[in-house]
C-alpha positions in Angstrom: 44.6 43.3 24.9 41.6 40.5 25.2 39.5 40.4 28.6 35.9 38.3 30.1 33.9 40.0 31.6 31.0 38.5 34.3 28.4 41.5 33.5 28.3 44.8 32.3 30.1 47.0 35.2 32.9 44.4 35.0 33.1 44.9 31.3 33.2 48.5 32.1 35.7 48.4 34.6 37.9 46.1 32.2 37.5 48.7 29.4 38.9 51.4 31.5 41.9 49.8 32.7 43.0 49.0 29.2 41.0 46.2 27.6 40.6 46.6 23.7 38.0 44.0 23.8 35.9 42.6 26.0 34.2 39.6 25.9 31.1 38.2 27.4 30.6 34.8 27.1 28.1 33.4 29.3 25.8 36.4 28.4 26.5 35.0 24.3 26.0 31.6 25.4 22.8 32.8 27.4 21.2 34.2 24.2 21.9 31.4 21.9 20.1 29.4 23.9 17.5 31.1 24.4 16.6 31.6 20.7 16.8 27.8 20.3 14.4 27.0 23.1 12.1 29.3 21.6 12.1 28.3 18.2 12.1 24.6 17.2 13.5 25.1 14.2 16.3 27.0 15.6 19.3 25.4 15.1 21.6 28.4 16.1 21.8 31.9 17.0 24.6 34.7 16.6 24.1 37.9 17.7 25.6 40.5 14.9 24.9 43.7 17.3 21.9 44.3 19.7 18.7 43.9 17.9 19.6 42.1 15.2 21.2 38.6 14.4 21.6 35.8 12.2 19.6 31.8 13.1 21.0 28.8 11.4 17.0 26.9 11.3 16.3 23.7 10.3 14.3 23.0 7.2 11.3 20.8 8.9 8.7 23.4 8.0 10.1 24.4 4.8 11.2 21.1 2.7 10.2 21.0 -0.4 9.5 24.9 -0.9 11.7 27.0 -2.7 12.9 30.6 -1.3 11.1 32.4 -3.4 7.9 30.3 -2.0 9.0 31.4 1.5 8.7 34.6 0.6 11.2 35.6 3.7 12.2 38.9 2.9 8.3 40.1 2.0 6.5 38.9 4.6 9.1 38.5 7.4 11.6 41.4 6.6 14.6 38.6 7.2 17.3 38.0 4.4 18.5 34.3 3.5 22.3 34.5 3.3 23.2 30.9 3.2 22.1 27.7 2.6 24.4 24.5 3.9 23.2 21.1 2.2 25.6 18.6 3.5 29.3 20.3 3.5 28.2 22.2 0.7 27.4 26.0 2.0 25.6 28.4 -1.0 26.2 32.3 -0.2 23.0 34.1 -1.5 20.9 31.3 -2.4 18.9 31.8 -5.2 15.2 32.1 -5.1 14.5 29.1 -6.8 16.3 26.9 -4.4 13.8 24.6 -3.4 15.2 23.4 0.6 15.6 19.8 0.9 15.4 17.5 4.2 18.5 18.4 6.1 19.5 21.6 4.9 20.0 24.7 7.2 19.4 27.6 6.0 20.9 30.8 7.7 18.6 33.8 7.8 19.3 37.5 9.1 17.1 40.4 10.2 16.1 42.3 13.1 15.1 39.7 16.1 11.7 41.3 16.2 11.6 39.8 12.8 13.1 36.6 13.5 10.7 36.0 16.3 7.6 36.5 13.1 9.1 33.1 12.0 8.0 31.4 15.3 4.8 29.1 15.3 
């Protein structure tokens, strides 16, 4: 059974009465909106686990640079996992991929590392 909870206490009660999965849509949406407001480059945020997430970015600050130039793993400790260019999605983009205007790279990592990308 799937159930929607309003807060953590409500979620615990739903689990105790038999819910297999409890969702917190307001909290999840709030987290996503907070991430998109805190960094102008963030288009969307998805929490993978507490303290760990994925962010879809705009390339405003990265246009013309390759993923290797950005060195996201080395400098920031985050991993580029997808690159969306129009209708095409590349999984695990090559380091020599040059970012173009309109591209949407998706990166993953610990939240404190994702925050280091913020200006």
